N, C-alpha and C positions, 0 to 999 in steps of 0.2 A: 534267273534271266541270263542269257549270254553276254558277256562284256564285248563292247565293240571294240575291235582292233583299230586303235588309232593311226598306226603305220599305213595298214592297208587303206583306211578312209583317207590319209593324207596323199597316197599315191592316186586314188581315185579322183580326189580333188584336182591335183596337177594334171591329170589326163583328160579332164572334161572341162578345160577351160574353153572358152569362147571370147571372141572380140565383136565389137560393133561393126566390123568390117565385113564380118560373116553374114550380115543381113543385107538384103536388097532394099535399101531404103526407097527406091523409086519404084518399086513393084506396085502393080495395080492394086487398089482397095482403099485408098485415102479417101475416095469420093464416098465411100460407105458410111462415114459419119455423118449423121443428119444434123440439119441446122437446128434441130430441137436438143440433140445431144451436146452440141459443141460447147455452150458455156458451162454446163455441169461438168462435162468431161473434163475441160480446161481446169476448172477447181480441183476435182478429184485427181488428175494427174499431177498437179502442182503439189497436193498434199502428199501423194504417194512419193514423188521424188524426194521430199523432204524427210518422209518416214524412213526411207531408205539411208539417207545420210545419218539418221538417228541411229540405226542398226550399226551402220559402219563406225560410227562413234562408239558404240557399246562393245562391239567387237575390238577396236583398238584397245580400249580399256582393260578387257579381259585378256588380251595378250599378255599384258603386263603382269597380270596375277596368275597365269597359267601354272599349274603345278609341275608341269614338265615341258621340255623342249619340243616335243611333237604336237601337243596341244597349243602351245605358243604359236607355232608355225601354222597351224590350222586356222587359229583365230586371225593370224595376219593375213592368210588367203581370203578369209570371210570378209575382213575389212575391205579388201580390194574388190571382192566380189559385190558387196553392197554398193560401192561406189560405181562401178560398172552397171549395176542395175539402175541407179539414179541416172547415169548418163544414157543409158537405152530409153529410158522414160522421156527424158528431155528430147531425145532424137525423135520419139513417137509424136510429141507435142509439136516439134518443128515439122515433122512430115504432114501434120494435120493443120498447119498454119496457125498455130496457138502462140508461137514465140517467133520473135525476130531473131536473126543471126546472132550468137552470142547472149541473148537474152536468158535471164535466170529468173524464174517466178519467185516472188516473195513468200516465205513461209506465213501460214496463217498465225494468229495470236498463240493459239495453244502449242503448235508446234515450236513456234519461237521459244516460248517459255520452257518446253521439253529440251530444247538444244542448250539453251543457256544453263538449265539445271544440269544436264549431262556434262556440259563443258566445265562447270564449276565443281562438281562432286563426283563424277564417275572415277576419276583415277585414284580416289581416296575409298572408294566402296569396296568391301570385300567381293570376292568372287561369288559367294553364296548369293549375295543381293543381286548382281548383274547376272549370274547364271540362273536365277529365278525369273527376272524381269524379261530378259530377252527372248526366252523361248515363248513367253506369253504374247509378247508383241508380233512375234513370227507366226505364231498359230492364227491370231487375229487377221494379220496381213494376208496371209496365203489362203487360210481357210474361208475368209469373208470377202475382202476387198478384192482380191485377184479374181476369185470366182464371179463375183459381181460384174467385174470389169469384162471378163471372157464372155459372160451371159450376154452383156448389152452391146458389146463392139464386134462389129462383124469383119473388120479389117483383118485380112490374113497375116499381114506383117505383125500387127499387134498380138496374134495367137502365136506366130512363130516367136516373137521376143519373149513372150511369158512362158512358152514351153522351156526355153532356155533358162529364164529367171527360176521357174519353179522346180527344175532339176537342181539348181544350185540351192535353192531353199530347203529342198527335201534332205540334203546332205546337211545343212546347217541344223535343221531339226533333230536330225539323227544325233549328231555331236551334242546339241543342246540338251536331250533327253538323257543321253550317257552322263553327261556332267551332273545333271541334276540326281541321278541315281547315285553317282559317285559321292556327291556332296551329302546325300542322304544317309550314307554309310560312315560319314566322317565323325570327328568327335562332337 
């Protein structure tokens, strides 16, 4: 299997950055969220936002353990991207009237436990543990949760946001699987 060129990947990451200001948050489409969808979507998006924070925390810990400077820099970028994803999801929630200005939803108990566990232990975990857990979380997030969201929500701004998020996540998964393979050849 060909090895991923991390330097080329890092350049691609830097070249494909986007900002929340790139999105027209006032574009039509917010009215496409139905009254029936609204309460479940609010809870779903709140969870999704906190899952992004969990990914960010995982990448921050992985950056500290990266076996080379290029991978460390990639993980630092991924940390920032996950934070941006959470901010974009909060912006969607504000767009849909689910949050007051400056309001941050509370994580559910399962996510709070995960956040506490990561805060307490992730800096001491070997790269092999984090490098195995994070890709599985990302596959679940991107393969199931985001697909479900895009199948259910018709707001074109939501689709635009998740097109950008999914492009980032595809790069994350490429690096994740490269690192898994790299660890598989280790001692």
